[in-house]
Structures are given as C-alpha cells and as structure tokens.
Backbone bond lengths (Angstrom), bond angles and torsions (degrees), N, CA, C in turn:
res aa  C-N    CA-C-N  psi(-1)  N-CA   C-N-CA  omega(-1)  CA-C   N-CA-C  phi
1 M - - - 1.442 - - 1.509 106.92 -
2 Q 1.280 116.25 152.08 1.445 123.70 -174.15 1.517 112.50 -98.16
3 F 1.306 117.58 109.86 1.452 122.29 175.23 1.512 108.40 -89.81
4 S 1.329 116.18 147.01 1.493 121.47 172.93 1.525 106.95 -97.58
5 K 1.331 116.16 129.61 1.467 119.85 -179.64 1.526 109.48 -99.52
6 V 1.316 115.01 131.80 1.445 121.44 178.64 1.549 105.28 -111.47
7 P 1.344 117.17 115.96 1.461 118.53 -179.79 1.496 113.26 -70.90
8 G 1.329 116.53 154.49 1.423 121.68 176.27 1.529 110.25 -162.21
9 K 1.298 117.66 159.01 1.484 120.29 -179.74 1.518 111.08 -72.62
10 K 1.338 117.91 -30.08 1.461 121.38 -179.88 1.561 107.76 -89.75
11 N 1.297 113.97 97.85 1.478 117.91 -175.76 1.536 110.45 -126.47
12 D 1.342 116.78 27.79 1.464 118.52 -179.76 1.516 112.39 -84.85
13 H 1.340 117.85 -2.81 1.464 123.10 175.40 1.499 108.04 -124.85
14 K 1.372 113.27 147.73 1.471 117.80 172.81 1.524 107.08 -91.61
15 V 1.318 114.87 115.53 1.499 120.43 -177.46 1.459 110.90 -118.06
16 I 1.371 115.18 125.31 1.444 121.09 178.41 1.530 107.26 -123.41
17 V 1.364 117.18 131.06 1.448 122.08 178.96 1.516 107.29 -116.03
18 Y 1.316 114.79 122.36 1.451 122.76 169.65 1.524 107.84 -96.86
19 A 1.341 115.11 117.96 1.477 120.09 -168.77 1.532 109.83 -131.80
20 L 1.318 114.00 173.96 1.458 123.24 169.45 1.495 108.32 -116.93
21 S 1.320 118.85 139.42 1.465 121.76 -173.47 1.530 113.06 -64.47
22 T 1.332 117.92 -21.10 1.473 121.65 -175.49 1.505 113.12 -106.77
23 C 1.374 117.36 3.32 1.462 121.48 -171.21 1.519 110.90 -87.44
24 V 1.337 116.86 125.09 1.426 123.20 178.06 1.547 112.08 -62.83
25 W 1.319 115.33 -43.17 1.493 120.62 -178.34 1.503 110.69 -67.42
26 C 1.340 117.21 -32.05 1.473 121.68 174.54 1.488 110.36 -64.43
27 K 1.337 116.88 -45.27 1.472 122.57 -179.90 1.516 109.66 -63.16
28 L 1.345 117.88 -39.15 1.452 120.88 179.06 1.536 111.34 -66.57
29 T 1.333 117.11 -36.31 1.446 119.99 177.58 1.535 110.53 -64.05
30 K 1.290 115.32 -47.95 1.481 120.50 178.44 1.539 109.96 -59.65
31 Q 1.347 115.62 -42.43 1.440 118.85 -178.58 1.539 110.31 -65.05
32 F 1.311 116.21 -40.49 1.490 120.80 178.51 1.527 109.89 -60.08
33 L 1.324 116.32 -45.91 1.476 120.57 178.01 1.483 112.50 -61.47
34 N 1.348 114.99 -42.27 1.492 119.69 -179.23 1.531 110.35 -65.86
35 E 1.343 116.19 -43.51 1.491 119.93 -179.90 1.526 111.39 -63.41
36 N 1.320 118.51 -29.20 1.427 122.46 -178.96 1.539 111.18 -96.75
37 N 1.347 117.00 9.84 1.427 122.85 174.71 1.518 113.90 57.40
38 V 1.318 116.07 38.59 1.468 123.74 -179.56 1.537 109.18 -93.70
39 E 1.331 116.43 128.80 1.422 121.76 175.30 1.526 108.47 -75.17
40 Y 1.345 117.55 133.45 1.488 119.97 179.21 1.505 111.26 -154.76
41 E 1.259 114.33 165.50 1.482 121.94 174.85 1.493 107.48 -119.65
42 F 1.319 117.22 146.26 1.472 120.65 177.85 1.527 111.03 -143.22
43 V 1.320 112.95 158.62 1.480 120.55 173.77 1.526 107.42 -140.22
44 D 1.328 116.18 136.70 1.473 120.49 175.92 1.510 106.95 -88.14
45 V 1.318 116.06 105.09 1.444 122.79 -171.51 1.559 112.38 -61.58
46 D 1.329 116.22 -35.84 1.470 119.38 -178.22 1.518 112.68 -67.87
47 L 1.272 116.98 -15.47 1.492 120.18 178.96 1.536 113.57 -94.92
48 L 1.343 117.31 -0.93 1.447 120.73 -178.43 1.524 112.04 -85.82
49 Q 1.337 113.84 163.31 1.490 119.56 175.27 1.549 106.04 -74.95
50 D 1.337 115.73 161.50 1.477 120.66 -176.16 1.507 113.53 -55.61
51 K 1.346 117.04 -40.01 1.483 120.43 -177.53 1.555 108.19 -64.92
52 E 1.310 118.91 -44.03 1.416 122.88 178.91 1.535 113.76 -66.28
53 K 1.342 114.82 -37.01 1.496 119.26 174.54 1.529 109.76 -60.61
54 S 1.310 116.54 -42.91 1.481 121.62 178.04 1.550 110.89 -59.17
55 E 1.350 115.87 -40.57 1.467 119.85 179.57 1.496 110.36 -64.37
56 V 1.361 118.13 -43.13 1.449 121.76 179.45 1.527 109.55 -64.90
57 H 1.313 118.64 -45.25 1.468 122.22 177.52 1.555 110.56 -55.40
58 R 1.300 114.89 -46.43 1.501 119.35 -178.98 1.533 110.56 -63.81
59 T 1.328 117.01 -42.32 1.445 121.92 -179.99 1.522 110.65 -61.13
60 I 1.331 116.40 -47.69 1.475 119.98 -178.04 1.551 111.21 -65.96
61 L 1.314 116.29 -42.83 1.460 119.88 179.02 1.516 112.25 -66.99
62 D 1.347 116.89 -38.54 1.462 119.80 179.62 1.525 112.09 -64.62
63 K 1.338 116.37 -25.81 1.438 119.66 179.85 1.569 112.20 -91.87
64 G 1.297 113.60 6.08 1.492 117.65 177.26 1.503 114.92 88.84
65 G 1.339 118.07 10.40 1.431 120.55 177.69 1.483 113.25 -87.07
66 S 1.317 118.37 179.41 1.442 123.92 173.63 1.530 109.47 -117.99
67 L 1.308 116.11 160.58 1.457 118.83 -174.62 1.543 110.53 -82.57
68 S 1.331 112.64 70.22 1.446 119.98 179.41 1.513 105.54 -133.73
69 Y 1.329 117.27 151.44 1.468 120.07 -174.35 1.493 110.78 -125.35
70 P 1.342 116.85 147.65 1.443 126.48 -1.11 1.534 111.95 -73.27
71 T 1.332 115.68 151.14 1.456 120.96 166.49 1.545 106.38 -117.14
72 T 1.317 112.62 123.23 1.484 119.54 179.50 1.496 109.14 -112.21
73 I 1.333 116.11 129.41 1.476 120.52 -179.28 1.561 106.00 -118.34
74 V 1.361 113.16 122.43 1.427 120.87 -178.14 1.515 109.52 -107.49
75 D 1.301 116.55 125.42 1.509 122.17 177.96 1.525 113.03 54.30
76 D 1.348 117.90 33.01 1.449 122.67 177.80 1.488 114.76 61.26
77 K 1.346 119.08 12.64 1.447 118.58 -179.89 1.501 116.36 -137.34
78 T 1.349 118.91 -33.81 1.465 119.65 178.80 1.506 109.07 -92.53
79 V 1.361 115.31 122.24 1.449 121.08 179.70 1.513 109.39 -109.57
80 I 1.344 113.30 126.29 1.477 119.47 -177.72 1.537 105.97 -121.53
81 T 1.340 114.98 118.73 1.431 119.27 -179.49 1.549 108.42 -103.22
82 G 1.342 114.68 129.91 1.443 120.74 -178.00 1.523 111.09 87.54
83 F 1.320 114.21 178.00 1.467 121.10 178.14 1.520 109.08 -89.18
84 R 1.314 116.30 95.61 1.431 123.84 -174.22 1.532 109.51 -122.68
85 K 1.379 114.72 88.57 1.449 119.57 -177.42 1.506 112.24 -54.49
86 D 1.343 117.69 -43.82 1.428 122.78 -177.51 1.511 110.65 -58.91
87 Q 1.309 118.69 -46.73 1.464 122.10 -179.86 1.515 111.28 -70.41
88 L 1.330 119.18 -36.24 1.453 120.01 176.35 1.517 111.47 -63.78
89 K 1.379 115.35 -45.31 1.463 117.74 -179.84 1.504 110.94 -62.16
90 E 1.297 119.16 -39.82 1.484 122.21 -178.83 1.555 109.62 -65.94
91 A 1.348 114.87 -48.39 1.472 117.51 -177.52 1.524 114.54 -64.83
92 L 1.362 113.50 -30.18 1.478 119.36 -176.20 1.536 112.93 -98.52
93 G 1.344 116.65 -5.84 1.427 120.92 -179.26 1.523 115.51 66.16
94 I 1.355 115.25 38.86 1.474 119.08 -179.84 1.543 109.06 -120.68
C-alpha cells in the first residue's frame, strides 16, 4: 500500500496516521503534526482497495487499537485513537 510521506524537522519518532479522506478529526491530526513540524506518513484508508483495508484493520487491531479514525501509531507501539492533542504531545515529546 502506498503511504504519503510528509517531511518535518522532528523526525526522531516513526509516526503513521491511518485516516479517512473526509474525516475532520483526521485533518486536524495532520494539521497538528504539520504545525509542530513532525515528520509522518499517512494513508487514507477509505481510498484503499478491500485487501489493503483488511491489512490496515489487522495492523490496528494487532497493536491493540480500535477501528476508529484517525489512528496514529508512534514508534510501532503507542496507539492513539482520535484527535488527542494531549496524547500526541506526550508520545512525541512536544
């Protein structure tokens, strides 16, 4: 599956955002990361083929998340569901 990479000066964490293209909270999460100059990768799950959607669902569930968007995974271990500035700041040290 094709992730879009957004460059940023803060690249000491691996950040992946699973989003929906029409989701306001997903847009706010991306905006927050952009404003804080955090490098991240994202994919709009609703635009994927069924097989790739299943892969995303399995990845999120395997990491203990729920199928709600946005889901942000930091360093392959911290799962943040929804637009949670407080949790994002804590996980990213900002």
